[in-house]
C-alpha positions as CSV (number, residue, x, y, z in Angstrom):
1,X,-11.1,-12.9,-19.2
2,X,-8.7,-10.1,-19.3
3,X,-11.4,-7.6,-19.7
4,X,-13.4,-9.0,-16.6
5,X,-10.2,-8.9,-14.5
6,X,-8.9,-5.3,-15.4
7,X,-12.3,-3.8,-16.7
8,X,-10.7,-2.9,-20.0
9,X,-13.8,-1.7,-21.8
10,X,-14.9,0.3,-18.7
11,X,-11.6,2.1,-18.8
12,X,-11.9,2.6,-22.7
13,X,-8.9,0.5,-23.5
14,X,-8.1,-2.9,-24.9
15,X,-5.3,-5.6,-24.6
16,X,-3.2,-4.5,-27.5
17,X,-3.1,-0.7,-26.0
18,X,-2.3,-2.1,-22.6
19,X,0.6,-4.4,-23.9
20,X,2.2,-1.5,-25.8
21,X,1.8,0.7,-22.8
22,X,3.4,-1.8,-20.4
23,X,6.5,-2.2,-23.1
24,X,6.8,1.6,-23.1
25,X,6.7,2.0,-19.4
26,X,9.4,-0.9,-19.1
27,X,11.7,1.0,-21.8
28,X,11.3,4.2,-19.7
29,X,12.4,2.6,-16.6
30,X,14.7,-0.4,-17.6
31,X,17.8,1.6,-16.8
32,X,17.2,0.8,-13.1
33,X,18.4,-2.8,-13.7
34,X,21.9,-1.5,-14.6
35,X,22.0,1.4,-12.4
36,X,20.9,0.0,-9.1
37,X,23.3,-2.6,-8.7
38,X,26.0,-0.1,-9.4
39,X,24.7,2.3,-6.9
40,X,24.1,-0.2,-4.1
41,X,27.6,-1.9,-4.6
42,X,29.1,1.5,-4.1
43,X,32.3,2.9,-5.7
44,X,34.7,0.0,-6.3
45,X,32.4,-2.3,-4.4
46,X,32.9,-0.2,-1.1
47,X,29.3,-1.4,0.4
48,X,30.0,-5.2,0.0
49,X,26.8,-5.8,-1.8
50,X,27.1,-8.4,-4.4
51,X,26.1,-6.7,-7.9
52,X,24.6,-9.9,-9.4
53,X,22.5,-10.6,-6.3
54,X,21.3,-7.0,-6.3
55,X,20.3,-7.1,-10.0
56,X,18.1,-10.3,-9.4
57,X,16.7,-8.6,-6.4
58,X,16.0,-5.5,-8.4
59,X,14.2,-7.3,-11.1
60,X,12.1,-9.6,-8.7
61,X,11.2,-6.5,-6.5
62,X,10.1,-4.5,-9.5
63,X,8.2,-7.5,-11.0
64,X,6.3,-8.8,-7.7
65,X,5.4,-5.4,-6.4
66,X,4.0,-4.0,-9.8
67,X,1.8,-7.3,-10.0
68,X,0.7,-6.5,-6.4
69,X,-0.1,-2.8,-7.4
70,X,-2.0,-4.1,-10.6
71,X,-4.1,-6.7,-8.4
72,X,-4.9,-4.3,-5.6
73,X,-5.6,-1.2,-7.5
74,X,-6.0,-2.0,-11.3
75,X,-3.8,1.2,-11.8
76,X,-1.2,1.4,-14.5
77,X,1.5,2.0,-12.0
78,X,5.0,0.3,-12.2
79,X,7.4,0.0,-9.3
80,X,11.0,-0.5,-8.7
81,X,13.9,0.3,-6.3
82,X,13.8,4.2,-6.5
83,X,16.3,6.5,-7.5
84,X,17.4,8.8,-4.8
85,X,16.5,6.5,-2.0
86,X,19.1,3.9,-3.5
87,X,21.7,6.8,-3.4
88,X,20.8,7.5,0.2
89,X,21.0,3.8,1.2
90,X,24.7,3.6,-0.1
91,X,26.0,7.2,0.6
92,X,23.9,8.3,3.5
93,X,23.4,5.0,5.4
94,X,26.1,2.5,4.6
95,X,29.1,4.6,3.6
96,X,27.9,7.9,5.3
97,X,26.8,6.4,8.7
98,X,28.9,3.3,8.6
99,X,25.7,1.1,8.8
100,X,26.4,-2.5,7.6
101,X,24.4,-3.2,4.4
102,X,22.5,-6.0,6.2
103,X,21.3,-3.5,8.9
104,X,20.5,-0.8,6.1
105,X,18.3,-3.4,4.6
106,X,16.6,-3.7,8.0
107,X,16.1,0.0,8.3
108,X,14.2,0.0,5.0
109,X,12.0,-2.8,6.3
110,X,11.1,-0.9,9.4
111,X,10.6,2.1,7.3
112,X,8.1,0.3,4.9
113,X,6.4,-1.2,8.0
114,X,6.0,2.4,9.6
115,X,4.6,3.6,6.2
116,X,2.0,0.8,6.1
117,X,0.9,1.6,9.7
118,X,0.6,5.4,8.7
119,X,-1.5,4.5,5.6
120,X,-3.9,2.2,7.2
121,X,-4.4,4.4,10.1
122,X,-5.1,7.7,8.2
123,X,-2.3,9.5,10.0
124,X,-0.4,9.7,6.6
125,X,-2.7,12.6,5.5
126,X,-2.0,14.6,8.7
127,X,1.8,14.2,8.2
128,X,1.8,15.2,4.6
129,X,-0.5,18.2,5.5
130,X,2.0,19.2,8.3
131,X,4.9,19.5,6.1
132,X,5.4,22.9,4.2
133,X,4.9,22.5,0.7
134,X,8.2,24.3,-0.2
135,X,10.2,21.8,1.8
136,X,8.3,18.8,0.1
137,X,9.4,20.3,-3.3
138,X,13.0,21.1,-2.1
139,X,13.5,17.8,-0.8
140,X,12.6,16.2,-4.3
141,X,14.8,18.8,-6.2
142,X,17.7,18.2,-3.8
143,X,17.6,14.6,-4.4
144,X,17.6,15.4,-8.0
145,X,20.7,17.4,-7.7
146,X,22.4,14.8,-5.6
147,X,21.6,12.1,-8.2
148,X,23.0,14.5,-11.0
149,X,26.0,15.0,-9.0
150,X,26.8,11.4,-8.5
151,X,26.1,10.8,-12.5
152,X,28.7,13.7,-13.2
153,X,31.1,12.1,-10.7
154,X,30.8,8.5,-11.9
155,X,31.2,9.8,-15.5
156,X,34.4,11.6,-14.8
157,X,33.0,15.1,-15.6
158,X,33.5,16.1,-12.0
159,X,36.7,15.1,-10.1
160,X,38.2,15.9,-6.9
161,X,40.6,18.7,-6.4
162,X,42.7,19.3,-3.2
163,X,42.3,23.2,-3.6
164,X,38.8,23.6,-4.8
165,X,37.3,20.5,-3.6
166,X,35.9,19.6,-7.1
167,X,36.7,20.6,-10.6
168,X,35.7,19.8,-14.3
169,X,37.2,16.5,-15.4
170,X,39.6,16.1,-18.3
171,X,37.6,16.4,-21.4
172,X,40.4,15.1,-23.7
173,X,39.7,11.8,-22.3
174,X,37.5,9.7,-24.6
175,X,35.7,8.1,-21.7
176,X,34.7,11.3,-20.4
177,X,33.6,12.7,-23.7
178,X,31.3,9.9,-24.3
179,X,29.6,10.6,-21.2
180,X,29.0,14.2,-22.2
181,X,27.8,13.1,-25.4
182,X,25.5,10.5,-23.8
183,X,23.9,13.4,-21.6
184,X,23.5,15.6,-24.6
185,X,21.9,12.8,-26.8
186,X,19.6,11.6,-24.0
187,X,18.4,15.2,-23.8
188,X,17.7,15.4,-27.4
189,X,15.8,12.3,-27.6
190,X,13.6,13.2,-24.7
191,X,12.9,16.6,-26.1
192,X,12.0,14.8,-29.3
193,X,9.6,12.3,-27.2
194,X,11.6,9.1,-28.1
195,X,10.3,6.3,-25.9
196,X,12.9,4.8,-24.0
197,X,15.5,7.4,-24.6
198,X,17.4,6.6,-21.4
199,X,17.8,2.8,-22.0
200,X,18.7,3.4,-25.6
201,X,21.6,5.8,-24.8
202,X,22.7,3.3,-21.9
203,X,22.9,0.4,-24.6
204,X,24.6,2.8,-27.3
205,X,27.4,3.8,-24.8
206,X,27.8,0.2,-23.5
207,X,28.5,-0.8,-27.2
208,X,30.8,2.4,-27.6
209,X,32.6,1.3,-24.6
210,X,34.1,-1.8,-26.4
211,X,36.1,0.9,-28.3
212,X,36.9,3.3,-25.8
213,X,39.6,2.7,-23.0
214,X,40.1,4.0,-19.7
215,X,43.2,3.2,-17.7
216,X,44.2,0.9,-20.5
217,X,41.2,-1.2,-20.5
218,X,38.1,-1.2,-22.6
219,X,35.0,0.5,-20.7
220,X,33.0,-2.5,-21.7
221,X,33.9,-6.0,-21.4
222,X,31.2,-8.1,-23.0
223,X,30.4,-11.4,-21.7
224,X,30.8,-14.7,-23.9
225,X,27.0,-14.8,-24.1
226,X,24.5,-12.2,-23.3
227,X,22.1,-14.8,-22.0
228,X,22.5,-17.0,-18.8
229,X,20.6,-17.7,-15.5
230,X,19.9,-15.2,-13.0
231,X,22.5,-14.5,-10.4
232,X,22.0,-16.3,-7.1
233,X,19.8,-14.2,-4.6
234,X,22.5,-14.3,-2.0
235,X,21.0,-11.0,-0.4
236,X,17.7,-12.8,0.3
237,X,16.6,-12.6,4.1
238,X,20.0,-11.0,4.9
239,X,18.4,-8.1,6.5
240,X,19.4,-7.3,10.1
241,X,16.2,-6.2,12.0
242,X,17.9,-5.6,15.5
243,X,20.0,-2.7,14.5
244,X,17.2,-0.2,14.9
245,X,17.1,-1.2,18.6
246,X,20.8,-1.6,19.2
247,X,21.8,1.8,17.6
248,X,18.5,3.7,18.1
249,X,19.9,7.2,18.2
250,X,21.9,6.5,14.7
251,X,19.0,4.6,13.2
252,X,15.8,6.5,13.8
253,X,16.9,9.8,11.9
254,X,17.8,7.3,8.9
255,X,14.5,5.6,9.0
256,X,12.7,8.9,9.3
257,X,14.4,10.2,6.2
258,X,13.6,7.0,4.2
259,X,9.9,7.5,5.4
260,X,9.6,11.2,4.5
261,X,11.2,10.7,1.0
262,X,9.3,7.5,0.2
263,X,6.0,9.0,1.4
264,X,6.4,12.4,-0.7
265,X,7.8,10.5,-3.6
266,X,4.8,8.0,-3.8
267,X,2.0,10.6,-3.1
268,X,3.7,12.9,-5.9
269,X,3.9,9.8,-8.4
270,X,0.5,8.4,-7.8
271,X,-1.2,11.7,-8.2
272,X,0.6,12.7,-11.2
273,X,0.4,9.6,-13.3
274,X,-3.3,8.9,-12.4
275,X,-4.1,12.4,-13.2
276,X,-2.8,11.8,-16.5
277,X,-4.7,8.6,-17.0
278,X,-7.8,10.5,-15.8
279,X,-8.5,8.3,-12.8
280,X,-9.0,11.2,-10.4
281,X,-12.5,12.0,-9.2
282,X,-14.3,15.2,-9.7
283,X,-12.8,16.5,-6.5
284,X,-9.2,15.8,-7.6
285,X,-8.8,12.7,-5.1
286,X,-7.7,9.2,-6.0
287,X,-10.1,6.5,-5.4
288,X,-8.5,3.6,-3.5
289,X,-5.4,5.7,-2.7
290,X,-5.0,3.8,0.6
291,X,-4.7,0.5,-1.2
292,X,-2.0,2.0,-3.4
293,X,-0.2,3.5,-0.5
294,X,-0.4,0.2,1.1
295,X,1.1,-1.6,-1.8
296,X,3.9,1.0,-1.9
297,X,4.6,0.3,1.8
298,X,4.6,-3.5,1.3
299,X,7.0,-3.0,-1.6
300,X,9.5,-1.4,0.5
301,X,9.4,-4.4,2.8
302,X,9.5,-7.0,0.3
303,X,12.4,-5.2,-1.5
304,X,14.4,-5.2,1.8
305,X,13.6,-9.0,2.2
306,X,14.8,-9.6,-1.3
307,X,18.0,-7.4,-0.8
308,X,17.3,-4.1,-2.4
309,X,16.8,-0.5,-1.4
310,X,13.2,1.1,-1.0
311,X,11.0,0.1,-3.7
312,X,8.6,2.7,-4.9
313,X,6.1,4.0,-7.6
314,X,7.9,5.2,-10.9
315,X,7.0,8.5,-12.5
316,X,8.3,6.8,-15.5
317,X,4.8,5.0,-15.5
318,X,3.5,8.3,-17.0
319,X,5.4,7.0,-20.4
320,X,2.7,4.0,-20.6
321,X,-0.2,6.1,-19.9
322,X,0.7,8.5,-22.7
323,X,0.5,5.3,-24.9
324,X,-3.0,4.5,-23.7
325,X,-2.4,2.3,-20.4
326,X,-5.3,2.7,-18.1
327,X,-5.3,-0.5,-15.9
328,X,-3.3,-3.0,-14.2
329,X,-2.7,-5.1,-17.3
330,X,-0.1,-2.4,-18.2
331,X,1.7,-3.1,-14.9
332,X,1.4,-7.1,-15.3
333,X,3.2,-6.4,-18.9
334,X,6.0,-4.3,-17.0
335,X,6.4,-7.1,-14.5
336,X,6.8,-9.7,-17.5
337,X,9.5,-7.9,-18.9
338,X,11.2,-7.4,-15.7
339,X,11.3,-11.1,-15.2
340,X,12.4,-11.8,-18.6
341,X,15.3,-9.3,-18.1
342,X,16.8,-11.8,-15.6
343,X,17.8,-14.0,-18.3
344,X,20.1,-11.5,-19.8
345,X,21.9,-10.9,-16.4
346,X,25.4,-11.3,-18.1
347,X,24.7,-8.5,-20.5
348,X,23.2,-6.1,-17.9
349,X,26.2,-6.6,-15.4
350,X,28.6,-5.8,-18.4
351,X,27.2,-2.2,-18.6
352,X,29.9,0.1,-17.3
353,X,29.4,3.1,-14.9
354,X,30.3,5.4,-17.7
355,X,27.2,4.2,-19.7
356,X,24.7,4.8,-16.7
357,X,26.0,8.1,-15.8
358,X,24.0,10.1,-18.3
359,X,21.0,8.3,-16.9
360,X,21.7,9.6,-13.4
361,X,22.2,13.1,-14.7
362,X,19.0,13.1,-16.7
363,X,16.9,11.7,-13.9
364,X,18.3,14.2,-11.7
365,X,17.3,17.1,-14.1
366,X,13.6,15.5,-14.1
367,X,13.5,15.6,-10.5
368,X,14.7,19.5,-10.5
369,X,11.8,20.5,-12.7
370,X,9.5,20.9,-9.7
371,X,11.4,23.8,-8.4
372,X,9.1,26.1,-10.3
373,X,6.5,25.5,-7.6
374,X,8.7,27.0,-4.8
375,X,7.7,30.7,-4.3
376,X,11.3,32.0,-4.6
377,X,10.1,35.5,-4.1
378,X,9.1,35.0,-0.5
379,X,12.6,34.9,1.1
380,X,11.1,33.0,4.3
381,X,10.0,30.3,1.9
382,X,13.1,30.4,-0.4
383,X,16.0,30.4,2.1
384,X,15.1,27.0,3.6
385,X,14.1,25.4,0.4
386,X,17.5,26.6,-1.2
387,X,19.5,25.4,1.7
388,X,17.9,22.0,1.6
389,X,18.7,21.7,-2.1
390,X,22.4,23.0,-1.8
391,X,23.1,20.8,1.5
392,X,22.3,17.5,-0.1
393,X,24.8,17.4,-2.8
394,X,27.4,19.4,-1.0
395,X,27.4,17.2,2.1
396,X,26.7,14.2,0.0
397,X,23.7,13.3,2.2
398,X,20.0,13.5,1.7
399,X,19.3,13.4,5.4
400,X,21.4,16.2,6.3
401,X,19.9,18.4,3.7
402,X,16.3,17.6,5.0
403,X,17.5,18.2,8.6
404,X,19.0,21.5,7.7
405,X,16.0,22.5,5.8
406,X,13.7,21.8,8.6
407,X,15.8,23.5,11.3
408,X,16.1,26.7,9.0
409,X,12.3,26.8,8.1
410,X,11.4,26.8,11.9
411,X,14.0,29.1,13.1
412,X,13.4,31.6,10.5
413,X,9.8,31.7,11.1
414,X,10.3,32.1,14.8
415,X,12.6,35.0,14.0
416,X,9.9,36.5,11.8
417,X,7.2,36.2,14.2
418,X,5.4,33.9,12.0
419,X,5.1,30.9,14.6
420,X,1.4,30.1,13.6
421,X,2.4,29.3,10.1
422,X,4.4,26.4,11.4
423,X,2.7,23.0,12.3
424,X,3.3,21.3,15.6
425,X,4.9,18.3,13.7
426,X,7.4,20.6,12.0
427,X,8.4,22.0,15.4
428,X,9.0,18.4,16.7
429,X,10.9,17.5,13.7
430,X,13.1,20.5,13.7
431,X,13.8,19.9,17.6
432,X,14.8,16.3,16.9
433,X,17.1,17.2,13.9
434,X,18.7,20.0,16.0
435,X,19.2,17.5,18.8
436,X,20.7,15.1,16.2
437,X,23.2,17.8,15.1
438,X,24.3,18.8,18.7
439,X,24.7,15.3,20.1
440,X,26.3,13.4,17.1
């Protein structure tokens, strides 16, 4: 039955290989269960989102949308709330723009709907082609720097300073030292190709946190039992869909930023993972990419309904592909593990921020690897790209970095008399972003 459903023999795989691949993919991305509630709740719970409900929403969104991807495409792609997009949700939309978290969920829903319309209409390809490749890469790299910066901040390695804005944290504090050790150990495990390196270190630091104190209290306070029922999904259907219309000038740039990041992230992930799996055709195209992108768009909408930031395809799916995963059965396996994780909710919620900080730094480094694709020898290309990457962490805003990048790219090409190299859409976006800067 499984062979008929997932065409296993046709894809040169079998049930055992798919199950092992699914476990491998889950181990590579399971850190999101601990990280996402911490990011969406914000520093000291500043956003007001309940971590327990966010954990339940994260696991359900990952499971349901991964199943949908498996059924619609038969590709070994797993989905979950995206890193970078969750940081933008908290620091760019809720805390940065002062949008209530319920309204922010509504903006995620509208972004998903817009993504879906662009995908089924075919306009998606025109938009992707109109955006300069260097800016696409710079956006991804800038988000990587932003995530890494948040990880260093959460781990106490970078702290505020009234004179220099930021400075190195106190390395004499045991809590800071274990974060630094976690970053190094994770990097070593990844270089040695240890599967699930990130989640292994997260769990190890959680255990070490029992014996390490910060502010007179242990970093980790273990629950009475690691097992328990999932936290109530109090974020379900809490999204405010009216905010886009009542605060249009504020909301539109935020929705566009969500759309750009989601669109580029999804396309890059789908192509990269499916190329490794040998699923591209002889022209390098992905058959059924429309269905895959529709599944991704629907994932963003479903995640908003459940109560989490944008749900998207995960590059960690490549770990399962390396283990031989070739079909949707890999995704079904991943979904099963996410559902099972709901019943160790007390243990996941006990994971301290210090234990997840190395994960953020490592994910940020992964995202920075694409910088080699930017032609830094061409200053007209390099300047807007580097500005984009720098402004994101320094302004603590992904949207501001994207806006600066577009404006700089267009103005620089105008000044150089290279107007024909800029697409009409890029001119429009730069004008909108410039207007946003001048009128806010």
